[in-house]
MDAnalysis code that builds the backbone (N, CA, C; Angstrom):
import MDAnalysis as mda
import numpy as np

u = mda.Universe.empty(156, n_residues=52, atom_resindex=np.repeat(np.arange(52), 3), trajectory=True)
u.add_TopologyAttr("name", ["N", "CA", "C"] * 52)
u.add_TopologyAttr("resid", np.arange(1, 53))
u.add_TopologyAttr("resname", ["MET", "VAL", "TRP", "VAL", "LYS", "ASN", "ILE", "GLY", "MET", "LEU", "PRO", "ALA", "TYR", "LEU", "CYS", "ASP", "SER", "CYS", "GLY", "CYS", "GLY", "TYR", "ARG", "ASP", "ALA", "ARG", "VAL", "ALA", "PHE", "GLU", "CYS", "GLU", "ARG", "LEU", "CYS", "LYS", "SER", "GLY", "SER", "GLN", "SER", "HIS", "ASP", "ILE", "LYS", "SER", "ARG", "SER", "VAL", "TYR", "GLN", "PRO"])
u.atoms.positions = np.array([
    [-2.056, -0.487, -10.152],
    [-2.714, -1.901, -10.067],
    [-2.361, -1.917, -9.235],
    [-3.015, -2.398, -7.913],
    [-2.542, -3.081, -6.934],
    [-2.275, -4.441, -6.513],
    [-1.216, -4.746, -6.269],
    [-1.167, -6.425, -6.217],
    [-1.189, -7.314, -5.027],
    [-1.544, -8.542, -4.987],
    [-1.654, -9.172, -3.244],
    [-0.595, -10.074, -3.166],
    [-0.259, -10.168, -1.798],
    [1.574, -10.593, -1.574],
    [0.462, -11.266, 0.029],
    [1.207, -12.183, -0.050],
    [1.166, -13.254, 1.179],
    [2.181, -12.818, 2.491],
    [1.528, -11.853, 3.527],
    [2.277, -11.183, 4.397],
    [2.255, -11.605, 5.611],
    [3.164, -13.084, 6.025],
    [2.849, -14.009, 7.349],
    [2.119, -14.885, 6.697],
    [0.986, -15.096, 7.623],
    [-0.503, -15.819, 7.086],
    [-1.642, -15.283, 6.209],
    [-1.785, -13.755, 6.233],
    [-2.595, -13.235, 5.736],
    [-2.249, -12.302, 4.575],
    [-3.121, -12.040, 3.563],
    [-3.065, -11.368, 2.735],
    [-2.460, -9.704, 2.389],
    [-1.800, -8.916, 1.680],
    [-1.421, -7.733, 1.796],
    [-1.362, -6.997, 0.720],
    [-2.191, -5.842, 0.291],
    [-2.638, -5.280, -1.165],
    [-0.996, -4.590, -0.736],
    [-0.444, -4.685, -2.317],
    [0.855, -3.720, -2.164],
    [0.421, -2.837, -2.858],
    [1.077, -1.554, -3.189],
    [1.041, -0.207, -4.246],
    [1.818, -0.549, -4.946],
    [1.885, -0.262, -6.327],
    [1.993, -0.576, -7.433],
    [3.806, -0.115, -7.916],
    [3.411, 1.737, -7.196],
    [4.376, 2.543, -7.271],
    [5.461, 2.949, -5.898],
    [4.823, 2.457, -5.291],
    [5.739, 2.473, -3.809],
    [6.112, 0.819, -3.573],
    [5.712, 0.251, -3.092],
    [5.598, -0.967, -2.804],
    [4.558, -1.406, -1.667],
    [4.711, -0.371, -0.950],
    [3.867, -0.327, 0.342],
    [3.014, -1.276, 0.523],
    [2.682, -2.518, 1.332],
    [1.694, -3.018, 1.871],
    [0.558, -2.893, 2.550],
    [-0.743, -2.848, 2.461],
    [-1.937, -3.176, 3.293],
    [-2.375, -4.015, 3.444],
    [-3.361, -4.180, 4.464],
    [-4.216, -4.896, 4.817],
    [-5.770, -5.233, 4.020],
    [-6.352, -3.422, 3.883],
    [-7.090, -2.982, 2.827],
    [-7.103, -2.882, 1.916],
    [-7.320, -3.240, 1.077],
    [-6.962, -2.640, -0.622],
    [-7.588, -1.158, -0.864],
    [-8.219, -0.837, 0.247],
    [-9.148, 0.169, -0.517],
    [-7.905, 1.467, 0.281],
    [-7.287, 1.148, 1.014],
    [-5.381, 2.002, 1.457],
    [-5.044, 2.041, 0.172],
    [-4.621, 0.617, -0.488],
    [-3.543, 0.879, -0.763],
    [-4.005, 1.602, -2.205],
    [-5.329, 1.193, -2.583],
    [-5.239, 2.019, -3.818],
    [-5.137, 3.650, -3.533],
    [-5.932, 4.267, -2.728],
    [-5.157, 5.262, -2.173],
    [-3.938, 6.154, -2.003],
    [-2.875, 4.971, -1.716],
    [-1.753, 5.214, -1.423],
    [-0.904, 5.085, -3.043],
    [-1.261, 4.405, -3.778],
    [-0.621, 4.263, -5.051],
    [-1.762, 5.652, -5.806],
    [-3.008, 5.843, -5.731],
    [-3.433, 7.507, -6.204],
    [-2.576, 8.437, -6.052],
    [-2.141, 8.753, -4.506],
    [-1.233, 9.514, -4.336],
    [0.352, 10.060, -4.448],
    [0.619, 8.110, -4.578],
    [2.303, 8.321, -5.246],
    [1.960, 8.755, -7.090],
    [0.939, 8.112, -7.504],
    [1.050, 9.327, -8.601],
    [0.851, 10.363, -8.915],
    [-0.158, 11.018, -7.583],
    [0.009, 12.442, -7.940],
    [1.381, 12.999, -7.712],
    [1.972, 12.645, -6.932],
    [3.415, 13.255, -6.463],
    [3.632, 13.729, -4.922],
    [2.255, 13.584, -4.176],
    [2.151, 13.883, -2.884],
    [1.938, 12.481, -2.041],
    [2.987, 12.593, -0.866],
    [2.738, 11.336, 0.056],
    [1.908, 11.973, 1.364],
    [1.322, 10.591, 1.831],
    [0.624, 11.038, 3.063],
    [0.979, 10.709, 3.929],
    [1.878, 10.388, 5.230],
    [2.449, 9.884, 6.413],
    [1.490, 9.110, 6.879],
    [-0.142, 9.282, 7.015],
    [-1.168, 8.739, 8.254],
    [-1.035, 7.533, 6.869],
    [-1.507, 7.401, 5.732],
    [-1.392, 6.388, 5.117],
    [-0.325, 5.221, 4.588],
    [1.007, 6.139, 5.052],
    [2.139, 4.819, 5.154],
    [2.226, 4.211, 6.630],
    [1.859, 4.986, 7.466],
    [2.034, 4.164, 8.771],
    [0.705, 3.379, 8.881],
    [-0.276, 3.305, 8.340],
    [-0.851, 2.084, 8.248],
    [-0.176, 1.119, 7.369],
    [0.717, 1.015, 6.890],
    [1.049, -0.152, 6.152],
    [1.958, -1.217, 6.790],
    [1.826, -2.423, 6.507],
    [1.685, -3.742, 7.513],
    [3.301, -3.875, 6.961],
    [3.565, -3.922, 5.485],
    [4.946, -4.181, 5.222],
    [5.655, -2.599, 3.902],
    [6.969, -2.324, 4.480],
    [7.263, -1.332, 3.250],
    [8.670, -2.337, 2.623],
    [8.841, -1.610, 1.546],
    [10.537, -2.555, 0.872],
    [11.416, -2.229, 1.573],
])
């Protein structure tokens, strides 16, 4: 499940698995899918606007 959190004045969609935040909900869902499958994509992580 992707969560929404305000980062600055704009919302960010957070991956429930790793906690990274993205401006686009589709990217957050893709990150969560990759996290749950056990693979990591540096391309996806580089698009994050928030990392815990």
